[in-house]
ChimeraX commands (.cxc) that place a marker at each C-alpha (Angstrom):
marker #1 position 3.18,2.13,-17.67 radius 0.5
marker #1 position 5.70,3.79,-15.55 radius 0.5
marker #1 position 8.89,4.93,-16.95 radius 0.5
marker #1 position 11.81,6.52,-15.58 radius 0.5
marker #1 position 14.38,8.06,-17.50 radius 0.5
marker #1 position 17.83,9.50,-16.34 radius 0.5
marker #1 position 16.06,10.83,-13.04 radius 0.5
marker #1 position 18.32,12.68,-10.76 radius 0.5
marker #1 position 17.17,14.58,-7.56 radius 0.5
marker #1 position 19.92,15.59,-5.24 radius 0.5
marker #1 position 20.10,17.34,-1.74 radius 0.5
marker #1 position 23.98,17.96,-1.65 radius 0.5
marker #1 position 25.62,14.61,-1.58 radius 0.5
marker #1 position 22.41,12.82,-1.07 radius 0.5
marker #1 position 19.63,11.95,-3.25 radius 0.5
marker #1 position 19.13,9.58,-6.30 radius 0.5
marker #1 position 21.20,9.68,-9.31 radius 0.5
marker #1 position 20.47,8.61,-12.99 radius 0.5
marker #1 position 17.67,6.23,-12.18 radius 0.5
marker #1 position 16.05,4.24,-15.32 radius 0.5
marker #1 position 13.28,1.81,-15.06 radius 0.5
marker #1 position 10.30,0.79,-16.59 radius 0.5
marker #1 position 6.94,-0.84,-14.66 radius 0.5
marker #1 position 4.94,-2.58,-16.87 radius 0.5
marker #1 position 0.95,-3.03,-16.20 radius 0.5
marker #1 position -0.20,-5.88,-14.13 radius 0.5
marker #1 position 3.11,-6.55,-12.75 radius 0.5
marker #1 position 4.67,-6.43,-8.97 radius 0.5
marker #1 position 7.63,-4.51,-8.69 radius 0.5
marker #1 position 9.77,-4.33,-5.86 radius 0.5
marker #1 position 12.07,-1.17,-5.22 radius 0.5
marker #1 position 14.51,-2.34,-2.43 radius 0.5
marker #1 position 17.52,-0.64,-0.54 radius 0.5
marker #1 position 18.46,0.44,2.79 radius 0.5
marker #1 position 17.37,3.31,4.92 radius 0.5
marker #1 position 18.52,6.40,2.94 radius 0.5
marker #1 position 19.01,4.57,-0.35 radius 0.5
marker #1 position 16.62,7.06,-2.32 radius 0.5
marker #1 position 13.69,4.64,-2.28 radius 0.5
marker #1 position 11.18,7.07,-0.87 radius 0.5
marker #1 position 12.57,10.06,-2.87 radius 0.5
marker #1 position 12.10,7.84,-6.03 radius 0.5
marker #1 position 8.67,7.40,-5.28 radius 0.5
marker #1 position 7.84,11.19,-4.78 radius 0.5
marker #1 position 9.47,11.78,-7.99 radius 0.5
marker #1 position 7.35,9.02,-9.73 radius 0.5
marker #1 position 4.15,10.49,-7.83 radius 0.5
marker #1 position 4.80,14.10,-9.17 radius 0.5
marker #1 position 5.36,15.45,-5.36 radius 0.5
marker #1 position 9.02,16.41,-6.04 radius 0.5
marker #1 position 10.61,17.77,-9.35 radius 0.5
marker #1 position 13.79,16.16,-10.35 radius 0.5
marker #1 position 17.00,18.17,-11.08 radius 0.5
marker #1 position 17.01,16.12,-14.55 radius 0.5
marker #1 position 15.34,13.43,-16.11 radius 0.5
marker #1 position 11.75,12.49,-16.85 radius 0.5
marker #1 position 9.05,10.41,-15.38 radius 0.5
marker #1 position 6.28,9.31,-17.79 radius 0.5
marker #1 position 2.99,7.61,-16.53 radius 0.5
marker #1 position 1.10,6.39,-19.79 radius 0.5
marker #1 position 3.39,8.47,-22.02 radius 0.5
marker #1 position 2.73,11.61,-20.18 radius 0.5
marker #1 position 5.78,13.47,-18.49 radius 0.5
marker #1 position 4.11,14.13,-14.95 radius 0.5
marker #1 position 6.73,16.84,-14.49 radius 0.5
marker #1 position 5.76,18.75,-17.45 radius 0.5
marker #1 position 1.89,17.93,-17.78 radius 0.5
marker #1 position -0.62,20.82,-17.15 radius 0.5
marker #1 position -2.43,20.88,-14.00 radius 0.5
marker #1 position -5.65,19.25,-15.30 radius 0.5
marker #1 position -3.60,16.27,-16.71 radius 0.5
marker #1 position -1.77,15.62,-13.49 radius 0.5
marker #1 position -4.91,15.69,-11.80 radius 0.5
marker #1 position -6.18,13.04,-13.89 radius 0.5
marker #1 position -3.25,10.91,-13.57 radius 0.5
marker #1 position -3.31,10.91,-10.05 radius 0.5
marker #1 position -6.49,9.60,-9.99 radius 0.5
marker #1 position -5.03,6.45,-11.38 radius 0.5
marker #1 position -2.60,6.20,-7.89 radius 0.5
marker #1 position -3.50,4.50,-4.77 radius 0.5
marker #1 position -0.76,5.19,-2.10 radius 0.5
marker #1 position -0.06,3.38,1.46 radius 0.5
marker #1 position 2.26,5.81,3.08 radius 0.5
marker #1 position 5.01,4.76,5.16 radius 0.5
marker #1 position 3.22,5.39,8.44 radius 0.5
marker #1 position -0.26,5.06,7.21 radius 0.5
marker #1 position -0.98,8.87,7.23 radius 0.5
marker #1 position -4.63,8.55,8.90 radius 0.5
marker #1 position -6.27,11.10,10.65 radius 0.5
marker #1 position -6.78,10.54,14.25 radius 0.5
marker #1 position -9.73,13.17,14.41 radius 0.5
marker #1 position -11.69,11.29,11.90 radius 0.5
marker #1 position -13.61,7.86,11.96 radius 0.5
marker #1 position -12.55,4.80,9.71 radius 0.5
marker #1 position -15.20,5.82,7.27 radius 0.5
marker #1 position -14.09,9.33,6.96 radius 0.5
marker #1 position -10.51,8.56,6.72 radius 0.5
marker #1 position -11.39,5.70,3.76 radius 0.5
marker #1 position -13.77,8.20,2.08 radius 0.5
marker #1 position -11.59,11.21,2.05 radius 0.5
marker #1 position -9.87,10.69,-1.29 radius 0.5
marker #1 position -13.39,10.45,-2.94 radius 0.5
marker #1 position -14.68,13.39,-1.42 radius 0.5
marker #1 position -11.56,15.45,-2.34 radius 0.5
marker #1 position -11.52,14.27,-5.82 radius 0.5
marker #1 position -15.27,14.01,-6.40 radius 0.5
marker #1 position -17.04,16.64,-4.35 radius 0.5
marker #1 position -20.63,15.60,-5.55 radius 0.5
marker #1 position -20.23,11.86,-5.21 radius 0.5
marker #1 position -23.14,10.16,-4.02 radius 0.5
marker #1 position -23.08,9.28,-0.33 radius 0.5
marker #1 position -24.83,6.16,-0.36 radius 0.5
marker #1 position -22.90,4.86,-3.32 radius 0.5
marker #1 position -19.74,5.77,-1.10 radius 0.5
marker #1 position -21.05,4.19,1.85 radius 0.5
marker #1 position -21.67,0.77,-0.02 radius 0.5
marker #1 position -18.20,1.09,-1.49 radius 0.5
marker #1 position -16.63,1.72,1.72 radius 0.5
marker #1 position -18.26,-1.25,3.13 radius 0.5
marker #1 position -17.13,-3.55,0.18 radius 0.5
marker #1 position -13.73,-2.70,0.54 radius 0.5
marker #1 position -13.61,-3.32,4.49 radius 0.5
marker #1 position -15.21,-6.47,3.69 radius 0.5
marker #1 position -12.54,-7.45,1.15 radius 0.5
marker #1 position -9.77,-6.46,3.68 radius 0.5
marker #1 position -11.57,-8.52,6.65 radius 0.5
marker #1 position -12.53,-5.43,8.48 radius 0.5
marker #1 position -16.33,-5.57,8.88 radius 0.5
marker #1 position -18.18,-3.38,11.14 radius 0.5
marker #1 position -15.25,-0.79,12.37 radius 0.5
marker #1 position -16.76,2.28,10.03 radius 0.5
marker #1 position -17.58,4.47,13.02 radius 0.5
marker #1 position -14.35,3.49,15.11 radius 0.5
marker #1 position -11.85,6.22,15.63 radius 0.5
marker #1 position -8.20,5.30,14.70 radius 0.5
marker #1 position -7.03,5.34,18.13 radius 0.5
marker #1 position -9.38,2.14,18.81 radius 0.5
marker #1 position -7.53,0.00,16.29 radius 0.5
marker #1 position -4.26,-2.14,16.49 radius 0.5
marker #1 position -1.27,-1.14,14.31 radius 0.5
marker #1 position -2.28,-4.06,11.83 radius 0.5
marker #1 position -5.82,-2.86,11.37 radius 0.5
marker #1 position -4.51,0.65,10.87 radius 0.5
marker #1 position -2.47,-0.67,8.17 radius 0.5
marker #1 position -5.59,-2.01,6.54 radius 0.5
marker #1 position -7.41,0.91,6.84 radius 0.5
marker #1 position -4.87,2.66,5.20 radius 0.5
marker #1 position -4.65,0.37,2.49 radius 0.5
marker #1 position -8.29,0.61,2.07 radius 0.5
marker #1 position -8.10,4.18,1.71 radius 0.5
marker #1 position -5.67,3.82,-1.06 radius 0.5
marker #1 position -7.98,1.52,-3.04 radius 0.5
marker #1 position -11.16,3.53,-2.51 radius 0.5
marker #1 position -10.76,5.55,-5.97 radius 0.5
marker #1 position -10.37,2.04,-7.79 radius 0.5
marker #1 position -6.40,3.23,-8.98 radius 0.5
marker #1 position -4.51,1.18,-11.64 radius 0.5
marker #1 position -1.34,1.87,-9.87 radius 0.5
marker #1 position -0.76,0.78,-6.12 radius 0.5
marker #1 position 2.36,2.11,-4.36 radius 0.5
marker #1 position 3.07,0.50,-0.61 radius 0.5
marker #1 position 5.91,2.60,1.01 radius 0.5
marker #1 position 7.50,0.37,3.52 radius 0.5
marker #1 position 4.19,-1.77,4.32 radius 0.5
marker #1 position 5.36,-3.69,6.90 radius 0.5
marker #1 position 7.73,-1.37,9.02 radius 0.5
marker #1 position 6.73,-0.95,12.50 radius 0.5
marker #1 position 4.54,-4.33,12.62 radius 0.5
marker #1 position 5.63,-7.51,14.62 radius 0.5
marker #1 position 6.45,-10.30,12.29 radius 0.5
marker #1 position 3.26,-11.98,12.50 radius 0.5
marker #1 position 1.13,-8.98,11.62 radius 0.5
marker #1 position 3.70,-7.92,8.74 radius 0.5
marker #1 position 3.33,-11.44,7.22 radius 0.5
marker #1 position -0.53,-10.84,7.22 radius 0.5
marker #1 position -0.16,-7.57,5.29 radius 0.5
marker #1 position 2.10,-9.21,2.88 radius 0.5
marker #1 position -0.33,-11.89,2.42 radius 0.5
marker #1 position -3.18,-9.21,1.82 radius 0.5
marker #1 position -1.10,-7.06,-0.56 radius 0.5
marker #1 position -0.56,-10.40,-2.64 radius 0.5
marker #1 position -4.39,-11.21,-2.60 radius 0.5
marker #1 position -5.26,-7.63,-3.65 radius 0.5
marker #1 position -2.85,-7.80,-6.80 radius 0.5
marker #1 position -4.29,-10.94,-7.91 radius 0.5
marker #1 position -8.05,-10.40,-7.06 radius 0.5
marker #1 position -8.07,-6.66,-8.28 radius 0.5
marker #1 position -5.42,-7.16,-10.94 radius 0.5
marker #1 position -3.60,-3.99,-9.91 radius 0.5
marker #1 position -0.22,-2.87,-11.01 radius 0.5
marker #1 position 1.90,-3.05,-7.53 radius 0.5
marker #1 position 4.65,-0.87,-6.54 radius 0.5
marker #1 position 6.65,-2.21,-3.30 radius 0.5
marker #1 position 9.07,0.12,-1.37 radius 0.5
marker #1 position 10.94,-1.92,1.23 radius 0.5
marker #1 position 14.17,-2.73,2.99 radius 0.5
marker #1 position 13.23,-6.22,3.31 radius 0.5
marker #1 position 12.30,-8.69,0.66 radius 0.5
marker #1 position 11.04,-11.36,3.17 radius 0.5
marker #1 position 7.71,-12.53,1.91 radius 0.5
marker #1 position 7.62,-10.29,-1.08 radius 0.5
marker #1 position 10.11,-12.26,-3.15 radius 0.5
marker #1 position 7.83,-15.10,-3.88 radius 0.5
marker #1 position 5.25,-12.93,-5.87 radius 0.5
marker #1 position 7.25,-9.92,-7.35 radius 0.5
marker #1 position 7.92,-9.87,-11.06 radius 0.5
marker #1 position 10.68,-7.57,-10.93 radius 0.5
marker #1 position 13.26,-5.97,-8.55 radius 0.5
marker #1 position 14.98,-2.28,-8.45 radius 0.5
marker #1 position 17.76,-2.41,-6.13 radius 0.5
marker #1 position 19.03,1.10,-5.00 radius 0.5
marker #1 position 22.26,1.90,-2.90 radius 0.5
marker #1 position 23.54,5.39,-1.90 radius 0.5
marker #1 position 21.02,6.90,-4.61 radius 0.5
marker #1 position 22.17,4.79,-7.42 radius 0.5
marker #1 position 20.80,2.03,-9.41 radius 0.5
marker #1 position 22.69,-1.25,-9.12 radius 0.5
marker #1 position 19.99,-3.46,-10.60 radius 0.5
marker #1 position 16.66,-3.07,-12.38 radius 0.5
marker #1 position 15.23,-6.39,-14.12 radius 0.5
marker #1 position 13.17,-9.37,-13.65 radius 0.5
marker #1 position 13.14,-11.27,-10.42 radius 0.5
marker #1 position 14.80,-14.32,-12.19 radius 0.5
marker #1 position 17.65,-12.18,-13.29 radius 0.5
marker #1 position 18.12,-10.83,-9.76 radius 0.5
marker #1 position 18.15,-14.41,-8.26 radius 0.5
marker #1 position 21.33,-14.81,-10.32 radius 0.5
marker #1 position 22.65,-11.22,-10.05 radius 0.5
marker #1 position 26.43,-11.69,-8.89 radius 0.5
marker #1 position 26.69,-8.62,-6.59 radius 0.5
marker #1 position 27.48,-8.85,-2.64 radius 0.5
marker #1 position 24.57,-6.32,-1.79 radius 0.5
marker #1 position 21.96,-8.17,-3.70 radius 0.5
marker #1 position 22.90,-11.66,-2.44 radius 0.5
marker #1 position 22.59,-10.17,1.10 radius 0.5
marker #1 position 18.80,-9.38,0.50 radius 0.5
marker #1 position 18.32,-12.69,-1.07 radius 0.5
marker #1 position 19.93,-14.28,2.08 radius 0.5
marker #1 position 17.69,-12.16,4.30 radius 0.5
marker #1 position 14.53,-13.45,2.30 radius 0.5
marker #1 position 15.80,-17.13,2.54 radius 0.5
marker #1 position 16.82,-17.45,-0.93 radius 0.5
marker #1 position 20.52,-18.66,0.21 radius 0.5
marker #1 position 21.07,-21.46,2.45 radius 0.5
marker #1 position 17.89,-23.32,1.93 radius 0.5
marker link #1:1,2 radius 0.2
marker link #1:2,3 radius 0.2
marker link #1:3,4 radius 0.2
marker link #1:4,5 radius 0.2
marker link #1:5,6 radius 0.2
marker link #1:6,7 radius 0.2
marker link #1:7,8 radius 0.2
marker link #1:8,9 radius 0.2
marker link #1:9,10 radius 0.2
marker link #1:10,11 radius 0.2
marker link #1:11,12 radius 0.2
marker link #1:12,13 radius 0.2
marker link #1:13,14 radius 0.2
marker link #1:14,15 radius 0.2
marker link #1:15,16 radius 0.2
marker link #1:16,17 radius 0.2
marker link #1:17,18 radius 0.2
marker link #1:18,19 radius 0.2
marker link #1:19,20 radius 0.2
marker link #1:20,21 radius 0.2
marker link #1:21,22 radius 0.2
marker link #1:22,23 radius 0.2
marker link #1:23,24 radius 0.2
marker link #1:24,25 radius 0.2
marker link #1:25,26 radius 0.2
marker link #1:26,27 radius 0.2
marker link #1:27,28 radius 0.2
marker link #1:28,29 radius 0.2
marker link #1:29,30 radius 0.2
marker link #1:30,31 radius 0.2
marker link #1:31,32 radius 0.2
marker link #1:32,33 radius 0.2
marker link #1:33,34 radius 0.2
marker link #1:34,35 radius 0.2
marker link #1:35,36 radius 0.2
marker link #1:36,37 radius 0.2
marker link #1:37,38 radius 0.2
marker link #1:38,39 radius 0.2
marker link #1:39,40 radius 0.2
marker link #1:40,41 radius 0.2
marker link #1:41,42 radius 0.2
marker link #1:42,43 radius 0.2
marker link #1:43,44 radius 0.2
marker link #1:44,45 radius 0.2
marker link #1:45,46 radius 0.2
marker link #1:46,47 radius 0.2
marker link #1:47,48 radius 0.2
marker link #1:48,49 radius 0.2
marker link #1:49,50 radius 0.2
marker link #1:50,51 radius 0.2
marker link #1:51,52 radius 0.2
marker link #1:52,53 radius 0.2
marker link #1:53,54 radius 0.2
marker link #1:54,55 radius 0.2
marker link #1:55,56 radius 0.2
marker link #1:56,57 radius 0.2
marker link #1:57,58 radius 0.2
marker link #1:58,59 radius 0.2
marker link #1:59,60 radius 0.2
marker link #1:60,61 radius 0.2
marker link #1:61,62 radius 0.2
marker link #1:62,63 radius 0.2
marker link #1:63,64 radius 0.2
marker link #1:64,65 radius 0.2
marker link #1:65,66 radius 0.2
marker link #1:66,67 radius 0.2
marker link #1:67,68 radius 0.2
marker link #1:68,69 radius 0.2
marker link #1:69,70 radius 0.2
marker link #1:70,71 radius 0.2
marker link #1:71,72 radius 0.2
marker link #1:72,73 radius 0.2
marker link #1:73,74 radius 0.2
marker link #1:74,75 radius 0.2
marker link #1:75,76 radius 0.2
marker link #1:76,77 radius 0.2
marker link #1:77,78 radius 0.2
marker link #1:78,79 radius 0.2
marker link #1:79,80 radius 0.2
marker link #1:80,81 radius 0.2
marker link #1:81,82 radius 0.2
marker link #1:82,83 radius 0.2
marker link #1:83,84 radius 0.2
marker link #1:84,85 radius 0.2
marker link #1:85,86 radius 0.2
marker link #1:86,87 radius 0.2
marker link #1:87,88 radius 0.2
marker link #1:88,89 radius 0.2
marker link #1:89,90 radius 0.2
marker link #1:90,91 radius 0.2
marker link #1:91,92 radius 0.2
marker link #1:92,93 radius 0.2
marker link #1:93,94 radius 0.2
marker link #1:94,95 radius 0.2
marker link #1:95,96 radius 0.2
marker link #1:96,97 radius 0.2
marker link #1:97,98 radius 0.2
marker link #1:98,99 radius 0.2
marker link #1:99,100 radius 0.2
marker link #1:100,101 radius 0.2
marker link #1:101,102 radius 0.2
marker link #1:102,103 radius 0.2
marker link #1:103,104 radius 0.2
marker link #1:104,105 radius 0.2
marker link #1:105,106 radius 0.2
marker link #1:106,107 radius 0.2
marker link #1:107,108 radius 0.2
marker link #1:108,109 radius 0.2
marker link #1:109,110 radius 0.2
marker link #1:110,111 radius 0.2
marker link #1:111,112 radius 0.2
marker link #1:112,113 radius 0.2
marker link #1:113,114 radius 0.2
marker link #1:114,115 radius 0.2
marker link #1:115,116 radius 0.2
marker link #1:116,117 radius 0.2
marker link #1:117,118 radius 0.2
marker link #1:118,119 radius 0.2
marker link #1:119,120 radius 0.2
marker link #1:120,121 radius 0.2
marker link #1:121,122 radius 0.2
marker link #1:122,123 radius 0.2
marker link #1:123,124 radius 0.2
marker link #1:124,125 radius 0.2
marker link #1:125,126 radius 0.2
marker link #1:126,127 radius 0.2
marker link #1:127,128 radius 0.2
marker link #1:128,129 radius 0.2
marker link #1:129,130 radius 0.2
marker link #1:130,131 radius 0.2
marker link #1:131,132 radius 0.2
marker link #1:132,133 radius 0.2
marker link #1:133,134 radius 0.2
marker link #1:134,135 radius 0.2
marker link #1:135,136 radius 0.2
marker link #1:136,137 radius 0.2
marker link #1:137,138 radius 0.2
marker link #1:138,139 radius 0.2
marker link #1:139,140 radius 0.2
marker link #1:140,141 radius 0.2
marker link #1:141,142 radius 0.2
marker link #1:142,143 radius 0.2
marker link #1:143,144 radius 0.2
marker link #1:144,145 radius 0.2
marker link #1:145,146 radius 0.2
marker link #1:146,147 radius 0.2
marker link #1:147,148 radius 0.2
marker link #1:148,149 radius 0.2
marker link #1:149,150 radius 0.2
marker link #1:150,151 radius 0.2
marker link #1:151,152 radius 0.2
marker link #1:152,153 radius 0.2
marker link #1:153,154 radius 0.2
marker link #1:154,155 radius 0.2
marker link #1:155,156 radius 0.2
marker link #1:156,157 radius 0.2
marker link #1:157,158 radius 0.2
marker link #1:158,159 radius 0.2
marker link #1:159,160 radius 0.2
marker link #1:160,161 radius 0.2
marker link #1:161,162 radius 0.2
marker link #1:162,163 radius 0.2
marker link #1:163,164 radius 0.2
marker link #1:164,165 radius 0.2
marker link #1:165,166 radius 0.2
marker link #1:166,167 radius 0.2
marker link #1:167,168 radius 0.2
marker link #1:168,169 radius 0.2
marker link #1:169,170 radius 0.2
marker link #1:170,171 radius 0.2
marker link #1:171,172 radius 0.2
marker link #1:172,173 radius 0.2
marker link #1:173,174 radius 0.2
marker link #1:174,175 radius 0.2
marker link #1:175,176 radius 0.2
marker link #1:176,177 radius 0.2
marker link #1:177,178 radius 0.2
marker link #1:178,179 radius 0.2
marker link #1:179,180 radius 0.2
marker link #1:180,181 radius 0.2
marker link #1:181,182 radius 0.2
marker link #1:182,183 radius 0.2
marker link #1:183,184 radius 0.2
marker link #1:184,185 radius 0.2
marker link #1:185,186 radius 0.2
marker link #1:186,187 radius 0.2
marker link #1:187,188 radius 0.2
marker link #1:188,189 radius 0.2
marker link #1:189,190 radius 0.2
marker link #1:190,191 radius 0.2
marker link #1:191,192 radius 0.2
marker link #1:192,193 radius 0.2
marker link #1:193,194 radius 0.2
marker link #1:194,195 radius 0.2
marker link #1:195,196 radius 0.2
marker link #1:196,197 radius 0.2
marker link #1:197,198 radius 0.2
marker link #1:198,199 radius 0.2
marker link #1:199,200 radius 0.2
marker link #1:200,201 radius 0.2
marker link #1:201,202 radius 0.2
marker link #1:202,203 radius 0.2
marker link #1:203,204 radius 0.2
marker link #1:204,205 radius 0.2
marker link #1:205,206 radius 0.2
marker link #1:206,207 radius 0.2
marker link #1:207,208 radius 0.2
marker link #1:208,209 radius 0.2
marker link #1:209,210 radius 0.2
marker link #1:210,211 radius 0.2
marker link #1:211,212 radius 0.2
marker link #1:212,213 radius 0.2
marker link #1:213,214 radius 0.2
marker link #1:214,215 radius 0.2
marker link #1:215,216 radius 0.2
marker link #1:216,217 radius 0.2
marker link #1:217,218 radius 0.2
marker link #1:218,219 radius 0.2
marker link #1:219,220 radius 0.2
marker link #1:220,221 radius 0.2
marker link #1:221,222 radius 0.2
marker link #1:222,223 radius 0.2
marker link #1:223,224 radius 0.2
marker link #1:224,225 radius 0.2
marker link #1:225,226 radius 0.2
marker link #1:226,227 radius 0.2
marker link #1:227,228 radius 0.2
marker link #1:228,229 radius 0.2
marker link #1:229,230 radius 0.2
marker link #1:230,231 radius 0.2
marker link #1:231,232 radius 0.2
marker link #1:232,233 radius 0.2
marker link #1:233,234 radius 0.2
marker link #1:234,235 radius 0.2
marker link #1:235,236 radius 0.2
marker link #1:236,237 radius 0.2
marker link #1:237,238 radius 0.2
marker link #1:238,239 radius 0.2
marker link #1:239,240 radius 0.2
marker link #1:240,241 radius 0.2
marker link #1:241,242 radius 0.2
marker link #1:242,243 radius 0.2
marker link #1:243,244 radius 0.2
marker link #1:244,245 radius 0.2
view
């Protein structure tokens, strides 16, 4: 479980302030808000990449910001992250990009086993026969799938998707949403989706966290969010097609 208590991290007037949330294992949670609302900063705090000014982040009961280096390393093995702009290396092949987390985490990993695992993940994501291609040879949608494949290669229990449809055309974006949904149900991962647009996601999320100007406006189950009397929340629901049907 991921637990955030009274989390604050500020840069002048900007930042996140007094955030509290719980993400149960096996659920899909959406963290939503406009650009600059603090979504990505919250994610960096959860991952232990940024240290908060105050407050705590617990992963399975361990405070990631006060843990020993060895404990943090073990915790991060549980994380799979799709970065906002994919963060793929153009100088590396598809295989090299996907296998990088394994090679970094397990330097003596069996190369044949790794090769088989990359093939299996590419097959799962409908990307056969592209292991040796360069990133530049791939479309935007295929690059996104490769980045998702890399997030899965260590078999994490927690998957974080940072703006997974940003920069994609609507058709490709819908395919990525469907892929995220299928991964969750097939692999039974805990899924956290950072997004400014709930379209497509609201059909299968279990909980919603709404941020505005760094503050938490809502944190709870989807059914509660659908009935939340707040103009900002209603604007997201309308954009997602839940109002005016």
